[in-house]
DSSP file (Angstrom, degrees, kcal/mol; ACC not computed):
  #  RESIDUE AA STRUCTURE BP1 BP2  ACC     N-H-->O    O-->H-N    N-H-->O    O-->H-N    TCO  KAPPA ALPHA  PHI   PSI    X-CA   Y-CA   Z-CA
    1    1 A M     >        0   0    0      0, 0.0     4,-1.9     0, 0.0     5,-0.2   0.000 360.0 360.0 360.0 -40.3   87.5   83.1   95.6
    2    2 A Q  H  >  +     0   0    0      1,-0.2     4,-2.4     2,-0.2     5,-0.2   0.883 360.0  53.8 -62.7 -38.7   86.0   86.3   97.1
    3    3 A K  H  > S+     0   0    0      1,-0.2     4,-2.5     2,-0.2    -1,-0.2   0.889 107.4  51.5 -63.4 -38.0   83.0   84.4   98.4
    4    4 A R  H  > S+     0   0    0      2,-0.2     4,-2.3     1,-0.2    -1,-0.2   0.914 110.6  47.3 -66.1 -43.0   85.3   82.0  100.2
    5    5 A K  H  X S+     0   0    0     -4,-1.9     4,-2.3     2,-0.2    -2,-0.2   0.906 112.7  49.8 -63.6 -42.1   87.3   84.9  101.9
    6    6 A L  H  X S+     0   0    0     -4,-2.4     4,-2.6     2,-0.2    -2,-0.2   0.912 109.7  51.1 -63.5 -42.7   84.0   86.5  102.9
    7    7 A F  H  X S+     0   0    0     -4,-2.5     4,-2.6     1,-0.2    -2,-0.2   0.924 110.8  48.2 -59.6 -45.7   82.7   83.2  104.3
    8    8 A H  H  X S+     0   0    0     -4,-2.3     4,-2.6     2,-0.2    -1,-0.2   0.884 111.2  50.7 -64.0 -38.7   85.9   82.8  106.4
    9    9 A L  H  X S+     0   0    0     -4,-2.3     4,-2.4     2,-0.2    -2,-0.2   0.937 112.1  46.1 -64.0 -46.5   85.7   86.4  107.6
   10   10 A I  H  X S+     0   0    0     -4,-2.6     4,-2.2     1,-0.2    -2,-0.2   0.906 113.3  50.2 -63.0 -41.7   82.1   85.9  108.7
   11   11 A L  H  X S+     0   0    0     -4,-2.6     4,-2.3    -5,-0.2    -2,-0.2   0.917 110.5  49.2 -62.8 -44.1   82.9   82.6  110.3
   12   12 A A  H  X S+     0   0    0     -4,-2.6     4,-2.5     1,-0.2    -2,-0.2   0.907 111.9  48.8 -63.0 -42.1   85.9   84.1  112.2
   13   13 A L  H  X S+     0   0    0     -4,-2.4     4,-2.1     2,-0.2    -1,-0.2   0.886 110.5  51.2 -65.5 -38.4   83.7   87.0  113.5
   14   14 A A  H  X S+     0   0    0     -4,-2.2     4,-1.1     2,-0.2    -2,-0.2   0.914 112.2  46.1 -65.3 -42.3   81.0   84.6  114.6
   15   15 A I  H  X S+     0   0    0     -4,-2.3     4,-0.6     1,-0.2     3,-0.5   0.919 112.5  50.2 -66.6 -43.0   83.5   82.5  116.6
   16   16 A A  H >< S+     0   0    0     -4,-2.5     3,-0.9     1,-0.2    -1,-0.2   0.868 105.7  57.8 -63.3 -36.2   85.1   85.6  118.1
   17   17 A G  H >< S+     0   0    0     -4,-2.1     3,-0.7     1,-0.2    -1,-0.2   0.803 104.8  50.3 -65.4 -29.9   81.7   86.9  119.1
   18   18 A T  H 3< S+     0   0    0     -4,-1.1    -1,-0.2    -3,-0.5    -2,-0.2   0.610 100.4  65.5 -83.8 -10.9   80.9   83.8  121.2
   19   19 A A  T <<  +     0   0    0     -3,-0.9    -1,-0.2    -4,-0.6    -2,-0.2   0.330  69.3 122.7 -93.3   7.8   84.3   84.0  123.0
   20   20 A V    <   -     0   0    0     -3,-0.7     3,-0.1    -4,-0.1    -3,-0.0  -0.554  65.3-120.4 -71.6 127.5   83.5   87.2  124.8
   21   21 A P        -     0   0    0      0, 0.0    -1,-0.1     0, 0.0     3,-0.1  -0.237  32.9 -92.2 -67.2 157.6   83.7   86.7  128.6
   22   22 A A        -     0   0    0      1,-0.1     2,-0.2     0, 0.0     0, 0.0  -0.321  47.2 -97.9 -66.6 151.4   80.8   87.3  130.9
   23   23 A R        -     0   0    0      1,-0.1    -1,-0.1    -3,-0.1     2,-0.1  -0.478  40.9-112.9 -71.0 138.6   80.3   90.7  132.4
   24   24 A A        -     0   0    0     -2,-0.2     2,-0.1     1,-0.1    -1,-0.1  -0.391  34.3-104.8 -70.5 149.9   81.6   91.0  136.0
   25   25 A M        -     0   0    0     -2,-0.1    -1,-0.1     1,-0.1    46,-0.0  -0.456  29.8-123.4 -73.2 145.9   79.1   91.6  138.7
   26   26 A T     >  -     0   0    0     -2,-0.1     4,-2.4     1,-0.1     5,-0.2  -0.451  30.6-104.5 -78.2 162.6   78.8   95.0  140.2
   27   27 A P  H  > S+     0   0    0      0, 0.0     4,-2.5     0, 0.0     5,-0.2   0.896 123.7  51.7 -55.7 -39.9   79.2   95.3  144.0
   28   28 A D  H  > S+     0   0    0      1,-0.2     4,-2.2     2,-0.2     5,-0.1   0.896 109.6  48.8 -64.9 -39.3   75.5   95.7  144.4
   29   29 A E  H  > S+     0   0    0      2,-0.2     4,-2.3     1,-0.2    -1,-0.2   0.888 110.9  51.3 -66.2 -38.3   74.8   92.6  142.4
   30   30 A L  H  X S+     0   0    0     -4,-2.4     4,-2.5     2,-0.2    -2,-0.2   0.930 109.9  48.4 -63.8 -45.9   77.4   90.7  144.5
   31   31 A V  H  X S+     0   0    0     -4,-2.5     4,-2.6     1,-0.2    -2,-0.2   0.912 111.4  50.9 -60.9 -42.4   75.7   91.8  147.7
   32   32 A A  H  X S+     0   0    0     -4,-2.2     4,-2.2     2,-0.2    -1,-0.2   0.898 109.9  50.2 -62.7 -40.3   72.3   90.8  146.4
   33   33 A K  H  X S+     0   0    0     -4,-2.3     4,-1.2     2,-0.2    -2,-0.2   0.920 112.1  47.3 -62.9 -44.2   73.7   87.3  145.4
   34   34 A L  H  <>S+     0   0    0     -4,-2.5     5,-2.4     1,-0.2     3,-0.2   0.901 111.5  50.4 -65.7 -40.7   75.2   86.8  148.9
   35   35 A Q  H ><5S+     0   0    0     -4,-2.6     3,-1.6     1,-0.2    -1,-0.2   0.893 107.9  53.3 -64.1 -38.9   72.0   87.9  150.6
   36   36 A A  H 3<5S+     0   0    0     -4,-2.2    -1,-0.2     1,-0.3    -2,-0.2   0.779 104.7  56.6 -65.6 -25.4   70.0   85.5  148.4
   37   37 A A  T 3<5S-     0   0    0     -4,-1.2    -1,-0.3    -3,-0.2    -2,-0.2   0.395 130.4 -94.4 -86.4   2.9   72.4   82.8  149.6
   38   38 A G  T < 5S+     0   0    0     -3,-1.6    21,-0.4     1,-0.3     2,-0.3   0.516  81.1 133.9 101.3   5.9   71.5   83.5  153.2
   39   39 A Y      < -     0   0    0     -5,-2.4    -1,-0.3    -6,-0.1     2,-0.3  -0.687  31.9-170.1 -90.2 144.0   74.3   85.9  154.2
   40   40 A A  E     +A   57   0A   0     17,-3.0    17,-2.5    -2,-0.3    -5,-0.0  -0.794  59.8  29.2-125.3 168.9   73.4   89.1  156.1
   41   41 A N  E    S-     0   0A   0     -2,-0.3     2,-0.2    15,-0.2    -1,-0.2   0.863  74.6-170.1  50.2  44.1   75.3   92.3  157.0
   42   42 A V  E     +     0   0A   0     -3,-0.2     2,-0.3    14,-0.1    14,-0.2  -0.483  20.6 146.1 -68.4 128.2   77.6   92.0  154.0
   43   43 A S  E     +A   55   0A   0     12,-3.0    12,-2.9    -2,-0.2    -1,-0.0  -0.912  35.4  46.9-151.5 176.1   80.4   94.5  154.3
   44   44 A D  E     -     0   0A   0     -2,-0.3     2,-0.5    10,-0.2    -1,-0.1   0.858  63.7-176.5  53.5  44.3   84.1   95.2  153.6
   45   45 A V  E     +     0   0A   0      9,-0.1     2,-0.3    -3,-0.1     9,-0.2  -0.613  12.1 165.1 -75.6 122.6   83.8   94.0  149.9
   46   46 A K  E     -A   53   0A   0      7,-2.6     7,-3.1    -2,-0.5     2,-0.6  -0.971  40.3-123.6-140.1 151.6   87.3   94.2  148.4
   47   47 A S  E     +A   52   0A   0     -2,-0.3     5,-0.2     5,-0.2     2,-0.2  -0.871  44.4 163.0 -93.3 124.6   89.2   92.9  145.4
   48   48 A T        -     0   0    0      3,-3.2     3,-0.5    -2,-0.6    -2,-0.0  -0.725  56.5 -91.3-130.9 179.2   92.2   90.9  146.5
   49   49 A A  S    S+     0   0    0      1,-0.2     3,-0.1    -2,-0.2    -2,-0.0   0.791 126.4  54.6 -63.7 -27.8   94.7   88.4  145.0
   50   50 A E  S    S-     0   0    0      1,-0.3     2,-0.3    18,-0.0    -1,-0.2   0.782 123.5 -98.7 -73.4 -28.0   92.4   85.7  146.3
   51   51 A G  S    S-     0   0    0     -3,-0.5    -3,-3.2    17,-0.1     2,-0.5  -0.971  73.5 -17.8 138.5-152.5   89.4   87.1  144.5
   52   52 A I  E     -AB  47  67A   0     15,-2.4    15,-3.4    -2,-0.3     2,-0.3  -0.774  68.0-164.4 -86.6 129.5   86.6   89.3  145.9
   53   53 A T  E     +AB  46  66A   0     -7,-3.1    -7,-2.6    -2,-0.5     2,-0.3  -0.834  12.7 167.6-113.7 155.3   86.5   89.1  149.7
   54   54 A A  E     - B   0  65A   0     11,-1.8    11,-3.2    -2,-0.3     2,-0.4  -0.982  29.0-128.0-156.6 160.4   83.8   90.2  152.0
   55   55 A K  E     +AB  43  64A   0    -12,-2.9   -12,-3.0    -2,-0.3     2,-0.3  -0.894  40.9 144.0-110.2 146.7   82.6   90.0  155.6
   56   56 A A  E     - B   0  63A   0      7,-2.2     7,-3.0    -2,-0.4     2,-0.4  -0.932  40.8-111.9-161.2-179.5   79.1   88.9  156.5
   57   57 A T  E     -AB  40  62A   0    -17,-2.5   -17,-3.0    -2,-0.3     2,-0.4  -0.971  21.8-175.1-126.0 147.8   77.0   86.9  159.0
   58   58 A K  E >  S- B   0  61A   0      3,-2.5     3,-1.7    -2,-0.4   -19,-0.1  -0.973  77.1  -5.9-142.2 127.7   75.2   83.6  158.4
   59   59 A N  T 3  S-     0   0    0    -21,-0.4   -20,-0.1    -2,-0.4    -1,-0.1   0.851 131.1 -57.6  55.5  36.3   73.0   82.0  161.1
   60   60 A G  T 3  S+     0   0    0      1,-0.2    -1,-0.3     0, 0.0    -3,-0.0   0.437 115.6 112.0  79.5  -0.1   74.1   84.8  163.5
   61   61 A K  E <  S-B   58   0A   0     -3,-1.7    -3,-2.5     1,-0.0    -1,-0.2  -0.869  70.5-115.9-109.5 139.7   77.8   83.9  163.1
   62   62 A P  E     -B   57   0A   0      0, 0.0     2,-0.3     0, 0.0    -5,-0.3  -0.489  37.4-178.6 -71.2 140.1   80.5   86.1  161.4
   63   63 A V  E     -B   56   0A   0     -7,-3.0    -7,-2.2    -2,-0.2     2,-0.5  -0.968  24.9-137.9-136.4 152.8   82.1   84.7  158.3
   64   64 A R  E     -BC  55  76A   0     12,-1.1    12,-3.4    -2,-0.3     2,-0.3  -0.952  27.6-156.6-108.4 131.5   84.7   85.8  155.9
   65   65 A L  E     -BC  54  75A   0    -11,-3.2   -11,-1.8    -2,-0.5     2,-0.4  -0.838  14.4-165.0-113.6 146.2   83.9   85.1  152.2
   66   66 A V  E     -BC  53  74A   0      8,-2.5     8,-2.4    -2,-0.3     2,-0.6  -0.996   7.0-164.7-126.2 125.5   86.0   84.7  149.1
   67   67 A I  E     -BC  52  73A   0    -15,-3.4   -15,-2.4    -2,-0.4     6,-0.2  -0.947  14.3-149.0-111.3 118.1   84.3   84.8  145.8
   68   68 A D    >   -     0   0    0      4,-2.1     3,-2.0    -2,-0.6   -17,-0.1  -0.165  34.0 -90.2 -82.3 179.5   86.4   83.5  142.9
   69   69 A S  T 3  S+     0   0    0      1,-0.3    -1,-0.1     2,-0.1   -18,-0.1   0.691 126.3  54.9 -66.0 -18.5   86.3   84.6  139.3
   70   70 A S  T 3  S-     0   0    0      2,-0.1    -1,-0.3     0, 0.0    -2,-0.0   0.469 121.2-105.5 -91.8  -1.3   83.7   82.1  138.4
   71   71 A G    <   +     0   0    0     -3,-2.0     2,-0.3     1,-0.3    -2,-0.1   0.488  67.8 150.6  93.7   3.8   81.3   83.4  141.1
   72   72 A Q        -     0   0    0      1,-0.0    -4,-2.1    -5,-0.0     2,-0.5  -0.536  37.0-143.8 -72.4 132.5   81.8   80.5  143.6
   73   73 A V  E     -C   67   0A   0     -2,-0.3     2,-0.4    -6,-0.2    -6,-0.2  -0.855  20.0-178.6-102.1 127.8   81.4   81.6  147.2
   74   74 A K  E     -C   66   0A   0     -8,-2.4    -8,-2.5    -2,-0.5     2,-0.4  -0.987  22.3-133.6-127.3 135.8   83.6   80.0  149.8
   75   75 A E  E     -C   65   0A   0     -2,-0.4     2,-0.3   -10,-0.2   -10,-0.2  -0.722  23.1-160.4 -85.4 135.7   83.6   80.7  153.6
   76   76 A Q  E      C   64   0A   0    -12,-3.4   -12,-1.1    -2,-0.4    -2,-0.0  -0.852 360.0 360.0-113.7 150.9   87.1   81.2  155.1
   77   77 A D              0   0    0     -2,-0.3   -12,-0.1   -14,-0.1    -1,-0.1   0.453 360.0 360.0 -80.5 360.0   88.0   80.8  158.8
């Protein structure tokens, strides 16, 4: 009986260990990701109800960006 309880405990800990969410990006990592995607002059990075917002330029035009919790970058008008 003790072996069975120990097995269940180890199994539960293994499952819980895989359910840990990914670490959030730091502001510097976020700016680097945006620059790698072709955005320049990244500024005004803020956490909002929409997600992380930022201002940048792409192809010489100003854009407003929203980065959601999964890391998807969307341009807003």
